[in-house]
C-alpha positions as CSV (number, residue, x, y, z in Angstrom):
1,X,-35.6,41.3,-1.9
2,X,-34.0,43.6,0.6
3,X,-35.6,41.6,3.4
4,X,-34.5,38.2,1.9
5,X,-30.9,39.2,1.2
6,X,-29.7,39.2,4.9
7,X,-31.2,35.7,5.3
8,X,-29.4,34.4,2.2
9,X,-26.2,35.9,3.4
10,X,-26.8,34.2,6.8
11,X,-27.3,30.9,5.1
12,X,-24.1,31.2,3.1
13,X,-22.2,32.2,6.3
14,X,-23.6,29.2,8.2
15,X,-22.6,26.9,5.3
16,X,-19.1,28.4,5.4
17,X,-18.8,27.9,9.1
18,X,-19.9,24.3,8.8
19,X,-17.3,23.6,6.1
20,X,-14.7,25.4,8.0
21,X,-15.5,23.3,11.1
22,X,-14.9,20.1,9.2
23,X,-11.6,21.2,7.7
24,X,-10.7,22.9,11.0
25,X,-10.8,19.7,12.9
26,X,-7.5,18.7,11.1
27,X,-5.8,21.8,12.6
28,X,-7.2,21.4,16.1
29,X,-4.4,21.3,18.7
30,X,-6.3,18.5,20.4
31,X,-5.6,16.1,17.4
32,X,-2.3,15.7,15.6
33,X,-2.2,14.5,12.0
34,X,-0.9,11.1,13.3
35,X,-3.9,10.9,15.6
36,X,-6.3,11.8,12.8
37,X,-4.9,9.0,10.7
38,X,-5.1,6.6,13.6
39,X,-8.8,7.5,14.0
40,X,-9.5,6.7,10.4
41,X,-7.8,3.3,10.7
42,X,-9.8,2.6,14.0
43,X,-13.1,3.6,12.4
44,X,-12.4,1.3,9.4
45,X,-11.5,-1.7,11.6
46,X,-14.5,-1.1,13.8
47,X,-16.7,-2.1,10.8
48,X,-15.5,-5.7,11.4
49,X,-15.3,-6.9,7.8
50,X,-15.1,-5.6,4.3
51,X,-14.7,-6.5,0.6
52,X,-11.5,-5.2,-1.0
53,X,-9.9,-4.6,-4.4
54,X,-6.4,-3.6,-5.1
55,X,-4.0,-2.9,-7.9
56,X,-0.3,-2.3,-8.2
57,X,0.7,-0.9,-11.6
58,X,4.5,-0.6,-12.3
59,X,6.0,1.2,-15.3
60,X,9.6,2.0,-16.2
61,X,11.4,3.8,-18.9
62,X,12.5,0.7,-20.8
63,X,9.0,-0.5,-21.9
64,X,8.9,-3.0,-19.1
65,X,5.8,-3.1,-16.9
66,X,4.0,-5.2,-14.4
67,X,0.5,-5.2,-12.9
68,X,-1.1,-7.1,-10.1
69,X,-4.8,-6.8,-9.3
70,X,-6.8,-8.6,-6.7
71,X,-10.2,-9.0,-5.1
72,X,-11.2,-10.5,-1.8
73,X,-12.5,-10.1,1.7
74,X,-11.0,-9.2,5.1
75,X,-11.8,-9.7,8.7
76,X,-10.4,-6.6,10.5
77,X,-10.9,-8.2,14.0
78,X,-8.1,-10.7,13.5
79,X,-6.4,-9.6,10.3
80,X,-7.5,-12.6,8.3
81,X,-8.1,-12.2,4.6
82,X,-8.8,-14.2,1.4
83,X,-7.6,-12.9,-2.0
84,X,-7.6,-13.8,-5.7
85,X,-4.8,-12.0,-7.5
86,X,-4.0,-11.8,-11.2
87,X,-0.4,-10.9,-12.1
88,X,1.1,-9.8,-15.4
89,X,4.8,-9.3,-15.9
90,X,6.6,-7.8,-19.0
91,X,10.2,-8.6,-19.3
92,X,13.0,-9.1,-21.9
93,X,14.0,-12.7,-22.6
94,X,16.6,-14.2,-24.8
95,X,16.4,-17.7,-26.3
96,X,19.6,-19.5,-27.3
97,X,21.6,-16.3,-27.2
98,X,19.3,-14.5,-29.6
99,X,18.2,-10.9,-29.4
100,X,16.1,-10.1,-26.3
101,X,12.4,-9.7,-26.9
102,X,9.7,-8.3,-24.7
103,X,7.4,-11.1,-23.4
104,X,4.3,-11.2,-21.3
105,X,3.8,-13.6,-18.4
106,X,0.4,-13.9,-16.8
107,X,-0.6,-16.1,-13.8
108,X,-3.0,-16.0,-10.9
109,X,-2.7,-16.8,-7.2
110,X,-5.1,-17.5,-4.4
111,X,-4.0,-16.4,-0.9
112,X,-5.6,-17.1,2.4
113,X,-4.0,-15.6,5.6
114,X,-5.1,-16.8,9.0
115,X,-3.0,-15.5,11.9
116,X,0.6,-16.2,11.1
117,X,-0.2,-18.9,8.6
118,X,-0.5,-18.0,4.9
119,X,-1.8,-20.4,2.3
120,X,-1.0,-19.9,-1.4
121,X,-2.1,-21.6,-4.6
122,X,-0.7,-20.8,-8.0
123,X,-2.5,-21.7,-11.2
124,X,0.3,-24.2,-12.1
125,X,-0.5,-27.7,-13.1
126,X,0.4,-30.8,-11.1
127,X,2.7,-31.8,-9.5
128,X,3.3,-28.2,-8.6
129,X,-0.4,-27.2,-8.1
130,X,-2.4,-27.3,-4.9
131,X,-2.3,-25.3,-1.7
132,X,1.0,-24.6,0.0
133,X,1.2,-23.6,3.7
134,X,3.9,-21.2,5.1
135,X,4.4,-19.2,8.3
136,X,5.2,-15.5,8.1
137,X,5.8,-12.9,10.8
138,X,2.7,-10.8,9.9
139,X,1.8,-7.8,12.1
140,X,-1.9,-8.5,12.2
141,X,-3.1,-5.0,13.0
142,X,-0.6,-3.0,10.9
143,X,-1.6,-2.1,7.4
144,X,-5.0,-3.8,8.2
145,X,-3.1,-7.1,8.4
146,X,-2.6,-7.2,4.7
147,X,1.1,-7.8,4.8
148,X,2.5,-10.4,2.3
149,X,-0.6,-9.8,0.0
150,X,0.6,-6.9,-2.2
151,X,-2.5,-4.9,-1.2
152,X,-0.6,-3.4,1.7
153,X,1.5,-1.2,-0.6
154,X,-1.3,1.4,-0.9
155,X,-1.5,2.0,2.8
156,X,2.2,1.8,3.7
157,X,2.1,5.5,4.5
158,X,-0.3,4.9,7.3
159,X,2.2,2.8,9.2
160,X,5.5,3.8,7.7
161,X,8.9,4.2,9.4
162,X,8.3,7.9,10.1
163,X,5.2,9.6,11.5
164,X,2.5,11.4,9.6
165,X,3.2,15.2,9.7
166,X,0.4,16.7,7.8
167,X,-3.1,16.1,6.5
168,X,-4.4,18.2,3.6
169,X,-8.1,18.3,2.7
170,X,-8.6,18.0,-1.1
171,X,-12.4,18.4,-1.4
172,X,-15.4,16.1,-1.9
173,X,-15.3,13.0,-4.0
174,X,-17.0,9.6,-4.3
175,X,-15.9,5.9,-4.4
176,X,-18.3,3.5,-6.1
177,X,-21.1,6.1,-5.7
178,X,-20.4,6.5,-1.9
179,X,-19.8,10.2,-1.0
180,X,-16.3,10.8,0.4
181,X,-13.8,13.5,1.3
182,X,-10.3,13.2,-0.2
183,X,-7.2,14.0,1.8
184,X,-3.5,13.9,1.1
185,X,-1.3,12.8,4.0
186,X,2.5,13.3,4.1
187,X,5.1,11.8,6.4
188,X,8.4,13.1,7.7
189,X,11.5,12.2,5.7
190,X,13.8,9.5,7.0
191,X,17.5,10.3,7.6
192,X,20.2,7.6,8.2
193,X,23.3,9.2,9.6
194,X,26.8,7.7,9.9
195,X,29.8,8.6,11.9
196,X,30.4,12.2,12.7
197,X,26.8,13.1,11.5
198,X,27.5,12.2,7.9
199,X,24.3,11.6,5.8
200,X,24.3,8.0,4.6
201,X,20.7,7.9,3.2
202,X,17.7,10.2,2.9
203,X,14.3,8.9,1.9
204,X,11.4,11.2,1.2
205,X,8.1,9.4,0.9
206,X,5.4,10.4,-1.6
207,X,2.1,11.6,-0.3
208,X,-0.7,9.0,0.2
209,X,-4.2,10.0,-0.9
210,X,-7.2,8.9,1.2
211,X,-10.9,8.8,0.4
212,X,-12.8,8.8,3.7
213,X,-16.6,8.4,4.1
214,X,-19.0,10.3,6.4
215,X,-18.4,7.8,9.2
216,X,-14.6,8.3,9.1
217,X,-13.9,5.0,7.4
218,X,-11.3,4.5,4.7
219,X,-12.9,3.8,1.3
220,X,-9.7,4.1,-0.8
221,X,-6.0,4.7,-0.5
222,X,-3.5,5.4,-3.3
223,X,0.2,5.8,-3.0
224,X,2.9,6.3,-5.7
225,X,6.1,4.3,-5.0
226,X,9.3,5.5,-6.8
227,X,12.2,3.1,-7.2
228,X,15.5,4.8,-8.4
229,X,17.0,1.7,-10.0
230,X,20.6,0.6,-9.8
231,X,23.5,-1.0,-11.6
232,X,25.6,-3.8,-10.1
233,X,28.3,-6.2,-11.3
234,X,27.0,-9.6,-12.4
235,X,28.9,-12.9,-12.0
236,X,32.2,-13.2,-13.9
237,X,32.4,-15.5,-16.9
238,X,35.3,-17.8,-17.8
239,X,37.4,-14.9,-19.1
240,X,36.9,-12.9,-16.0
241,X,34.5,-10.4,-17.6
242,X,31.6,-9.2,-15.5
243,X,28.5,-8.2,-17.3
244,X,26.7,-5.4,-15.4
245,X,23.2,-5.9,-14.2
246,X,21.0,-2.9,-14.8
247,X,17.7,-2.4,-13.0
248,X,15.8,0.5,-14.5
249,X,14.0,3.2,-12.4
250,X,10.3,2.5,-12.0
251,X,7.1,3.9,-10.5
252,X,4.3,1.9,-9.0
253,X,0.8,3.3,-8.4
254,X,-0.7,1.2,-5.6
255,X,-4.5,1.5,-5.0
256,X,-6.6,-0.2,-2.3
257,X,-10.4,0.1,-2.1
258,X,-12.7,-1.1,0.7
259,X,-16.5,-1.7,0.3
260,X,-19.4,-3.6,1.8
261,X,-18.4,-2.9,5.3
262,X,-19.8,-5.3,7.9
263,X,-20.9,-7.9,5.3
264,X,-20.5,-11.6,6.3
265,X,-17.2,-13.1,5.1
266,X,-16.0,-16.7,5.1
267,X,-12.3,-17.3,5.5
268,X,-11.2,-20.9,6.2
269,X,-8.0,-22.9,5.9
270,X,-7.8,-24.9,2.6
271,X,-6.6,-28.5,2.2
272,X,-2.8,-28.4,2.1
273,X,-0.7,-30.3,-0.4
274,X,2.7,-29.1,0.8
275,X,4.3,-27.0,3.5
276,X,6.9,-24.5,2.7
277,X,8.3,-24.0,6.2
278,X,8.7,-20.7,8.0
279,X,9.7,-17.3,6.7
280,X,12.6,-15.5,8.4
281,X,12.4,-11.7,8.7
282,X,15.8,-10.1,8.1
283,X,16.3,-6.5,9.0
284,X,19.4,-4.2,9.0
285,X,20.1,-2.1,12.0
286,X,20.9,1.5,11.4
287,X,20.2,4.8,13.1
288,X,17.2,6.3,11.5
289,X,15.9,9.7,12.4
290,X,13.4,12.3,11.2
291,X,16.1,15.0,12.0
292,X,18.6,15.9,9.3
293,X,22.2,14.7,9.7
294,X,24.9,17.3,10.5
295,X,26.4,16.9,7.0
C-alpha cells in the first residue's frame, strides 16, 4: 500500500490540474469573458443547423400568467428558421360591466423567417386564416437570427446593450442526455445619464445560464427577465374621470434548447394569402454607459 499511495496521489493531482485547466481558461488574460461567449456562439453557428425548443413562462403577483412554447429548426448560416408556437394567456375580462373573471386564451402560430421576410399563420378560421407575409429589420447573426420569434429572449444576454463582464463555471450537467458544463454569465449594468451627470435610469441585467457541450456549442440558455410594472392614467370618460391603468410586476423565465446539430432542415416560403407591409423599427436616443452617473 505504501508503494501504491504516491501513484494514487499523483492521479488525483493530475485530475485536479486538468479540471483547473478547464476552469482556468476562463481567467486567461488571452481571452476576455466577452471573447469566451463569442467563441461559444461561433462554435454553435459552425454546426450549420439545429433543432430547437423554447419556452417563455411569465408569472405575476395577481394570478395572471402567460406561456409560449415552441419547437422548430434553424439554419445558422443565414439565420433562417421555422417554428410552431403554442401560446397561452391568462387575463381578467369583464362582460357587460360584470365582475372581472380570470380567463384562458390559447392559440398557436406558425412562423417562417427567411432573410428579412417573416411569414406567420395563426390558427384562426377564414377569412383571417392563411399565411401573412411581412418584412422586419432582423439582425440575422445576432441572437442566432431568432429575433421576432420569442425564442431570442433566452439568449438576450449574449448580445445585450452592455458587454459580458464575467463567466462563472457552475459544474457538470447534461441536456437531453448530452454531457455539458454549466456557466453563469453576467453583463455590466446600463446607466442612462442626464444633464449635469444626473442618473435617469439604471438597468441591472439578471445572469444568463449556459449549458455548453464538449465541443464548445450551446445546448441550452436560460434567462430570468424581471419587469417592474407601472401605473398610468387611462383615457378620461364623459365626466372627466381617468381610470388608472395598472400593469403588475412580472417575471419571465426564458429557456432555449438546441439539439441535433448538423441535421438536414427544410425551410421554404409558404403560399401567402396576405401581405402585412413592412415593420418600422423605432428607437429612442439616449446616452447609455456602463459607467455610473455622477449623481
